[in-house]
C-alpha positions, 0 to 999 in steps of 0.5 A, a space after each residue: 416769553 421774548 428773545 432777540 435774534 442771536 442767530 449767526 445769519 442775523 442781518 446777513 443778506 437774504 439768500 438770493 432765491 428769497 430776495 427774488 421771490 420777495 423783491 419789489 419786481 415780484 411784488 409788482 407782478 403779484 399786483 398785476 395778477 390781482 388786477 385781473 381778478 373780478 372782485 380785487 380791491 385793496 384792503 383798508 389800512 386803519 389808523 388807531 390814533 386813540 390806542 397810540 396815544 394811550 400806549 405813548 407812541 407815535 402811530 399804530 396802523 393795522 392792514 385789515 385783511 378780514 376784507 380780502 376777496 370775500 375770504 376774510 383772511 390774508 391767505 386769500 393772496 397766497 394760495 389762489 396766486 400760486 394756483 393761478 401761476 401753476 396753471 399758467 406754467 403747465 399751460 405754457 408747457 403744453 402749448 410751448 410758449 409763455 402763457 400770460 395771466 390775461 389768457 387765464 380764461 382762454 379755451 386752451 388754458 381752461 382745458 389744461 386746468 380741468 385736467 389738474 388737481 391741486 391739493 393742500 392741508 389747512 387750518 382753514 384759511 389757506 384751504 379756502 384760498 386754494 379752493 377759490 383759485 381752483 374754482 377760478 381756473 377750472 381745476 379740481 381741488 382736494 383739501 385736507 383738514 385735521 380734527 381740530 378744524 371746525 365744521 363751519 370753516 370746513 363748510 366755508 371751503 367746500 362751497 368752492 366745490 373742493 373735495 374735503 378730506 378729514 385727517 385725524 390728529 394735527 395740522 402737521 398730520 394733515 400736511 403729511 397726509 396731503 403730501 402722501 396722497 397727492 404723490 400717490 395720485 399725481 395731484 400738485 401740492 399747493 402748501 404754505 409750508 416748505 420741507 426739504 426738496 419742496 420750496 418753490 410752490 410755498 415761495 409762490 404762496 409767500 410772494 402773493 402776500 407781498 401785495 399787502 405790504 405794497 398796498 400798506 407802504 403806499 398809504 402809510 404816512 411814514 415808514 414804520 419803525 416797528 412791525 409785529 407780525 403773528 406766525 404759524 409756520 412762518 409764511 406771512 411773517 417771513 414774507 412781510 419781514 423779507 420785503 421790508 428788508 429789501 425795500 429799506 435795507 439797513 433802515 428797515 423797521 424793528 421786526 418782531 415775530 409773535 407766537 402762541 405760547 401753546 404753538 411756538 414753533 418759530 420762538 423755539 426754532 429761534 432759541 435752538 438756532 435751527 428748525 425744531 418740531 415742538 411737542 403737541 399740547 393743549 390746543 390754542 384758541 389761536 387756531 390759524 397759528 397752531 402749527 408745530 413745525 416751521 416752514 424751512 423757507 420762513 426760518 431761512 428768511 426770519 434768521 436773517 431779518 427778524 430782530 426778535 421773537 416772542 409769545 403771547 398767551 390765550 388770554 392775550 389773544 382774547 383780550 385783543 379781540 375784545 380791544 379791537 371790537 371795543 376801541 379807544 374812543 374815536 378809533 374805528 372798531 375792527 373785526 379780528 378773528 382769534 389769530 387776526 389780532 395776535 400782532 397787536 397782542 405782542 405789541 401790548 405785551 411788549 409795551 407792558 414790560 419795560 425790559 422788552 420795550 427798551 430792547 425793542 427801542 420804543 420811544 414816543 415817536 415809534 410808528 407800528 405796522 400790524 396785520 389783521 390776518 383774518 376777520 371772523 372766519 368762524 362767526 359763531 366762535 367770534 361771537 362766543 369770544 367777544 360777545 357780539 356778532 361780527 355784523 354788530 362790531 362791523 357796524 361801529 366801523 365808522 362811528 368809533 367806540 363812543 357811538 
């Protein structure tokens, strides 16, 4: 399914709060924070000229977040960054002065962190980032996971010392339970989705994601003309779309939000013209995107700066995982998890539909920017789908598919 943005706020300026959160100055501060992380390194921007030629367009570039901080996901940028910011702010209140990131490991700051507990709900990747951030600053973490989160993903979070709490039901059930328990115990919720009265911390999480956009823009030979970004609650899509709108203004690229057909909360919100909660149905293989209610901040942004919304099916997600693992001759292989290549799945579906292709204004000069939002965060599931282990696919990275 495909629809163009027809909201009354479409192409209106961003809300001043969101412009401040996702602006160039804020993104520069995020990158400054990252420079204090011991294992910080920019993730690769991968060109796929063979695929671009096959599709009849000018260029395809993918920002490969499967390498971020050893967590295998773009979420590594958001949760941990928010935890660090919150600890420094609390230390500033206690000490009566501004506390800078350079003081993160000072004894007085560490003492404040030890008295804090951060909590969140997760499908896997966000919780891993929050848990890593808590371990980094010396705080406690409680991570709530629903029944669909695999044992392998739970173990990957628990290795950072987090307390793991299983919740019956869906991701949205785990969000509500985490908020309830945190309120009872005085914990700080670090969520990547927002609801009425709870916006600032999800805004910080989204602010963290702007770093990947700044890195990509420095490496791209030319600005993109089109962007396809996958959506769960909408945080990554809104962060990328909002930052690009602030960077390029009226010259910004055409932006398409891509949802799983089985969990299309942003698509249905766009169709309704206001945030909606969709019914739970069959689970989707795109597990990190299986969300049934959008983030209010994300929708506020996307209603203004997203140009189109679309859905992809289960077979689309599986096919693009295989496509990236077995690329066109000469292109490097990319390890993309079940949700990682969904933006590319959207591009492939759009290019196969003449009406959608025309609606988005593709031509032979179109330059596409995508984000591989996760690597093989569940290696067993990845091997089951692709037919090869992540290590085997990664070994093709510098040889191309013909090797």
